[in-house]
N, C-alpha and C positions, 0 to 999 in steps of 0.2 A: 253563237249556238244563232240558229233565223228564227226569228219571230216567227206569229202565226199571223200577220198580216193585218191584225186585228184590236182596234182597241175592245178594251172592258166593258165597255158600253155596248160595243157593235156586238159583242159576243152575248152580253146579258138579251137584247134584242129579239138576237135568233136565237138563243135556248130556249126562250121563256117567251117566242113570239107575243113580246108586247112591245107597247111604243117608245119613242125615247124618250117621251119625257116618264113614265113610268121607271125608263130604266136607270136614268140621271137621276129620281129620289130614290131609288132604292143604294144607288151608290153613293149617293151625298148624304142621306141617313145614317152611315154604316152600316148598313145591313148587309153589304158585299165585303169580302174579307181575299185578298189575298197571300196566300202563303201566312196565314194569320195575320196580318196588318189590313187595315182599311185600306180599301180602294180607291183608284181616282178615275174619274169620269174615260180619261181619255188616256189613260196610262195601255202599255202597248203589252200582251200578253206575250209570256213563251213558252214552249213546248213542255217545260218543268213546273212551271205556276201549276198551283192547285187553287179552285176559284170557288169557295163557300156565299149562299145567300141563309141568312138564317140560320145556321150551321150542318143546311145542308147541301153535302160534294155536287159542285153543278161539273166540276173537271178537274179529274186527279191529274197531278202534277208526272209529267214524265221523269221516272229515276234513269239517271246517267249512267252507264253499266259500262265497265273496263272489260276483256277480256285475253284471257294467255289460252294462244291455241298452238298445240304442236303440229305442223303442218305436215303430211305427208306429201314423199314424190306422185306425183300424177292429177294433184291438185292443184286447181290456176288462182291468182292469186285476186281474183275480184268475183261480184258479188251477184253481177249481172247472169241472169238464171239463163241470159239464153245460151252461155256458153259450154260448152261440158265438164262436169266433174269442179263447177264452181264453189266457192267459198260457204253460198247461202246453203244451197246441197250438204255441203258435207258438216256443218254445224247444227241445221235445223234449228237455228235459233226461232224464237218467237218473235223475236223484234229485229226492226231492221238494223243492223250495226253495218261498219265500215274498215276494213283494212286500213291500219297505218304506216302507209308502204308499200312494198312486194317482196316477194319471194318468190324466185323464176320455179316451173313446172318440176323442171328434174331434182329443184332444193328440196331442201327437209327442215324442221323448223321453228322455232317461236316465231309468232307472229300478233300482231296486239291489233285489235279489234275495238272499236268504242261508236255509239250513239251521239254522242258527244261532239259536235262541229264545231264549237270552241277548241276545244285541247287537242282534236285531228287538225286543226289547220295550225295550231301554233308548233306540234308536234316537225309538221312537214316543214313548215315554214321558219324553225328554229334559228335564229343569228348565230348560237351555240355550234357546234359540229356534234352530230350526237354519235357517240360508240357503236358498236355494232360488232360484234364478234363469233368468229365461226371458225368451226372445226375440219377443217384440210384432208381429204384421203385420196391421191393421184395415184397415177396409172406404175409407178417407177419408182426407183429410191430418188431422194432428194441431195441436192449440194449444198454446200456450205455456200455457193456462187446465188443458187437459186433463191435462196432462205434470204442472202443479203440484197439482192435483185427486188424480190418482194416488199421489203422494207422499205427502201430505199425511195422503191416509183419504177412504174416501166409504162410507157407509151400503148395508150390505145386508145383508140377512134379519135388520134390527132391530140389527146390530153395528158398529160405527165400525171398517171392517179399520186396521190398526196402520200406523203411519207405514214408506215403504218409501226404497227408492232407487230413483231411476225417471232413467234418460236415453235422449234421443233419436236416432235411429239416422239413420233419414233421416223422410221427407215421413210416409212409413203406419206407422213400427215403431221399436219403442220399446223397451230392455231394464229389466227390472223386476227385482229381488229380496227375495224373502218372505220374512218368518221366521212366518207365520202361513199354514194350510191349511183354509181355509175352502171348502163345494164348490163347485166351480165359480166360487172365486174372481175371479179376472181376468175371465172373460167377463161377471161378474158388474160388477165395476168397469166394466168398457168399456160396458156396455149402461146402465149408468146413466147417462154420459155420453153417450150418442146414438149410440157406435163399434159396428160388428159383427166378431167377430173370423174374421179370414180364415186365419190360421196362429200356430199355437200351441207353440213349442217350447222343452222344457225343454234344459239346457243346464249346470246345475251343484245338486251336492244337497251341500249340506256342505263338504267338504275333492277331494267327487269331481265332476271331470269330463267332460261327453258324448268332449272334444276331438273327435280322426280318426271316430269308431269311426262305421262306417257304416248308414244306417236297416235295420233288421231283425235287425241281426246282435249279439251279445254278446261275453261276452270277461269273463274270472276277472280278479280284480283282484287285484295283485299285492301281496305283503307289506308294504312300504310303505306301501300304498295304505289296508290293513285298520287296521293300528297309526296310521296321522295319523287316519283317522275315528271308530276305536273312543277316543283320546284326547277328540277333540271333545265326544262325546256322553259322556265317562264326567267330563270335565274339569271 
């Protein structure tokens, strides 16, 4: 998480319009609390920190939020408001949040969004491969050979895809679990085998499942979901 690029002393000076000496006196005397504990003069403040002076809140802590969203087709996986049909417009959320990874415009399903920059970085750059599960419907009957190729790996964009867990659901639908996220990977894999994707739905990201979340709806993750997710990327 990025800091506010300011010390506690500087924050007090700016917030209360007092001198450095007065700010230092407030802090050293123990009148200034950061998250309920005595603050220090050079302490760097974080967005989630709460600051109090004599019991009066000078700065409320920003709470981290984690959101599961069932993205419909046609929504772009960006919070850039200059791009039509962006996530900010679709969710209309009161805080600035960012998507963890992408889901292409023509696809639907589970997206994870957060304002927690530290967690965002950990998930995107986790050393452990994070599973993502999809249900995919194509334009004609699947063959055993196609299922096998999807599972063992296909060369796309000059790279062989990692082995995947693939299960056929019905004549034209299969379930696939990936541990990588190449650009439009599933669509490119299917195209190489002579199939066009008619519907692609992401139903799981690591330990987080889409469940019964309706198309276009979002919800806050509960404490258990957040803890489990963070354990997966940190462990």
